[in-house]
N, C-alpha and C positions, 0 to 999 in steps of 0.2 A: 351479411352471412353469418355461418356458428361456425362455431368452435374448432369442431370436428374436419368440417371444409379447410381451413386456415394450415388444416395437420394436414391434408391428405394432399393438400397443393403443396406447401411445401417441402412433403416431400419430394413429389412428380416433381418438384423446380430439381430437388440436391440429388433425384433422378438425371435429365437432362441437362446440368450441368455436365458430365457428366462425358455426353457424347457429342460426334461433334455437328457442323450445321447441320450433313448432312442426315447424320445418324437422326435429328432432333425431327425434321420433317418428315423422315419416311416414319416417324415416331407414329407422330399426327397424326398420319395418311392411313397406319393402320390403326387406332384411333376412331378415325370418322370412322373405316371403313367395317369397323363392330357396332361401331352404335348405328349405323344405316341398315344392316346389317340386321338385327336384332328390331330394330322396329319396321322393320318390313315382314318380319316372322310375327312380330305376335299384334299392332297393332293393324286393324281392319276396318277398325269405323272410320267412314270419307270423314264425321266430323271433328270425332281428333286426332286424325293427321293434319290437317287442314291446321290446326289448333299449335301443336306441334309443331310442325313446318314453319306457324306464321311466328313462334316464339325462339325457333333456329332461325329464320334469320336476324329477326331482331339480336340475338345471341353473339351473330354474324355479325352486324351492320357494327357494335359496338366494339367489336373485337378487331373489326378494323379502321373504326375512327380511333383507337390510342394504336395500334400499328402506325396509321401517321403521326401521332403526339408522338411519339417515341422517337420517330423517325427528323422531326421537326427536330428531337431533343438533343440527336445524337452527335445534329449536326454543329451544335452548340456546341456539348461540349463532345469531346471526341470519348471510346468508352470500344471494348470490343462486343463488339456485337450476341458472341454465343450466348454469355450471360443472359445478357435483354432476351435473347428470343427466345431461351430457354424459361426467362420468368415472362414470358406473354403467351409459350404455350401452355406450360403451366393454369394459366389463368381463364386466358380459355376453354381450353377443357372443362376447372371449374363450371365454368357458363353453362359451358352444353349441357351440361351432368345436369346442371340446377335446373335448365329449360325443359327438358325432359324432366326430369323428376315432377316441376309445377302441373303436369300430362298427366305420368303417371309412376307412378315411384318405385312402379318392381321392376319397370324398365332397368331405374339405374343394377337396378343390385343385378340382372342381367346379361348390361356390357357390362360389371366389374366382373361377375361370375368367370363373364369372357376374357374379359381381360389380366385375368390374371388365375388359371383354372388351374383349383384343390391340386385336380389328381395329376399323381406323378406320369401315370405313365403317357399322357398326352404332353407332359411336357421334357421336349428338347433335357438330355446330360449338355451339358458344360462344362467341362473342362474351366475354373474361371479364371486363370493365365491365359482361356485362347474363349472363342467363342465374336458375341459382342463389342469386350475387348476390344481395341486394336494390338496387335503384333508385340512383344515385347515392352511393357507397357504394366505391370503389378504395379504399380506406385497410382495406375488411374483407379483400381480398385478402395487399395487403403483413402483413396483421395474420397471418391463416395461412399466409404464405410464413416469414414473421419465429419462429412459434411451433414450425417444423415444424423451423427449422434451429437455432432453440438448444437441442428437445430432442433434435435429431442429435451432437449437438454433446456434450452430457451424456453421453448416454449413450455417442457415443467414447470418452468420456475416463473414463468407468466402465473404459468395457472394455479400453480403455490400463496406468491405473494396476490391475486386475487380472490385466494380465498381467507387471506387474511383479515383482506380490507371488510367481507362479509360480516 
């Protein structure tokens, strides 16, 4: 996995940790819908579609294996399922995007543009204290921002330490 994939996965996971289980699953379903829409819209070659379907099936099988292993671990060591779910969903999204990238890297760019549109006219204007956040929980926003800042600082320190050793 390339270093920017680690960073993207960490950012995705830090966002997902701030959501409840239902919101995490809805986010994953939206991601899968976007991927399916982009693939159907842009892949017209049957052979390419077959290769992509095989890679996605393999990624899905790996995620199911990981999910089963995580479930066994949860039985041994009790932990809250939400951070574990956020981690698995973030990892699975990266696996899916990597499988798509191996087939056609331009599709990943199109998926990312569809997931994170830069055109403000397309994005709904949300009050930061309403919308996707649970009502009456402004600390959740601070937690999300703080978590993201800590992760980015840790990644920056790792990067700088790697530069010193080179």
